[in-house]
N, C-alpha and C positions, 0 to 999 in steps of 0.2 A: 736302211741303217739299222743294225741290231742294237739290243739293249744289254748292258752289263750291270748286274746288281752287285754293289759293294757295300757291306755293312748296312744293309737295308736301304741304300740309296741307289736310285736308277741312274746309270751313266750311259750315254749314247756311245756305241762303238763307232769309230770312224769307218767310212766306206772302204778304206784301204784294207781293213781287216777282212771283210767279206771278199774283197777282190783277191787277196792273197789266198784265201780258202778256195776260191774258184780256180785260181791258177794251179794249186796243188791238185785239185780234182781233175782239171784238164790234162795235166801231166799223167796222172794215174790212169786215165782212160787211154791217152795216146800211147803210153808205154805198155799198155796191156798188163799192168801190174796186178789187177784184180781178177782172180780166177772165177769168182762168183758172178751173179747177175749184175748188169751194168749199174743198176740203181744203188748197188752196195759199194760203189767205188769210193764214196766219201768216207765210209767206215774203214776202207782199206788205207786211206790217208792217215786215219787215227792210229792204225796198227803200225804204219811206217814211222810215225812220230814217236811211237812208244819207246823204242830202244835208245834213240839219241837223247830223249828227255830223261830216261832213267839214268843214263850215263852222266848227264849234266847235273841232275838234282837228287837222284836216288829213287828207289822203288816207292817208298812210302810217300815221298813228296809228289811223285808223278800220279800215284793213285788218288791222292787228295786233290790234285789239280784236275784230273779227268773227272772225278766224282763231282766236283764243284761245277765244272763245265756242263756235265750231264744234267745236273739239277737245274741250272740256269736255262739250258736248251729246252727242257721239258715244258717250261712256261710258254714257249712259242710252238713247240711240237709235242703235244701230249703222247703221241705214239711212242716216244722214246721211253715211256714208263716201262716198256717191255725189256729194256736193257739194264744191265748191271755191270759194275766194274769188278772183274775177277781178282784173285789174290796176286796174280802176276801182272796186273795192269791191263789185261786185254778186256775187250767188250764181250759180254755174254748175252744171249737172248736175241741175236739177229734173226734167227730162224722163226721167231715168233712175230716178227714185223709183217711179213708178207701176207698172212691171212687177214691182218687188221686194216691195212692201208694199201693204196695203189702205188705203182712204181714212182710216179712224180712226187708223191708225198714222202716216200722213203728217201728219195734223192734230196729233197729240200730239208728234211729232218737232219740228214747227214751233214749238209752244208752248214746248218745252224749250229750243230755240235762243234764242227771244226772252227767256225767263227768264234764261238764262245771260248774254246780252248786257246786259240791264238790271242784273243783279247786278254784272257787271264795271264798268259805267258808274257805279253807285252807289259802288263802291269807289274809283274814280278821281276823280270830281268831286263826290261827296256826294249824299245823298238829295234835298235841296232843289233842287239844280241839275238833277238827273235829272228830277224831277217837273215843274219849270218848263219844261225842254226839251220833254218829252213833251206837256204840256198846251198849251203856247203854240205849238210848232212842228209837232206832229203832228196833234193833235186840233183841230177847227175851233172858232170862237166859236159856242157853241150858242144864242146869242140868236136866230138865224134860225129856230129851232124854233117860236117863238111866232107865226110867220107862215105856218107850213106846214100849218095845218088840224088841229092837235092838239085833240082834244075837250075840252070843259069839264071841269075837274078836273085835267087834265094841264097846263093853262095855269098853274095855281098852282105846279106843280113847276118849270116854266120860269122863273117869276118868282123863285123861290128860288135857281135857278142864277144869275140876274142879280145877286141880292143877295150871294151868296157870292163871285162874281167881284169885286164892288165892295169887299167886306171885304178880300179878298186884295190888291187894288190899293192900298187905303188903308194896310194894314199894311206893304206894300212902301215906300210913301212915308214912313211913320213910321220905317222902318228906316234911311233915309238921314238922318233928323233926330236920331236917338239912337244914336250910334256905340257906346256901351257895350253895347247889346243888339241891335245890327244882326243878328248871326248868328241869334239866337233869333227875332227878328221875321221874318226871311227864311224860316226853317224853318217857322214857323207859317203864314206867307203861302202857302208852297208846299203845305202840308197842306190848307189851306182851298181852294185852287185845285184840288187833286186831288179833294177831296170834291165840289166843283161839277162836275167832269168826270164822276165816277162817277154823280152824280145825273142829269146830262144824258144820259149814255149809256143809263141805265135808262129815261128818258122817251122817248128816240128809239126804243128797241127794243121796249119793252113797251106803248106807247100804241097803241090801236086805230087801224088805218090808215083814213084817210078814203076814202069811196066815190068 
């Protein structure tokens, strides 16, 4: 469990925050989104979060959020002192990490940074909005998996992903119709969509690859 520092007070990050960071990392690796060394995949996740978060909050707010996350993460991973947040919100200094620490340390430092960023985001916009942002903007629609040669058995899992996505969408529609419980329904919808994403990531990573 990580630690989030807020106004000088230490707050424990829930395990789900790190779990979500690991899910994003797993997708980044499985989808081959990172062109650099595998240990840099976590920083690729930060890059993929950049544009949606800038769209949501603006460049200045995103730079402030990422800078704060980087400061907090350095307490657990001092090697991150080599990194800086550029004017466009990207991370600079990654090339300076490899001479300092080994691949496992780089990977863990990246996970810590993502976890802190997600923790701050949850505090600013709430858990439901964070999950919705990540699942809708960062992770793809996993319905394409049913067309990618997944062996029999795993197709059933993909079908359940579709079902869960449908449940989430229907709950979101109901939330608009029932104002007294809108917040509750939106939170449940986000949790269901997050479950669908976890299930889809597991199917994508663990299913035997077609020959």
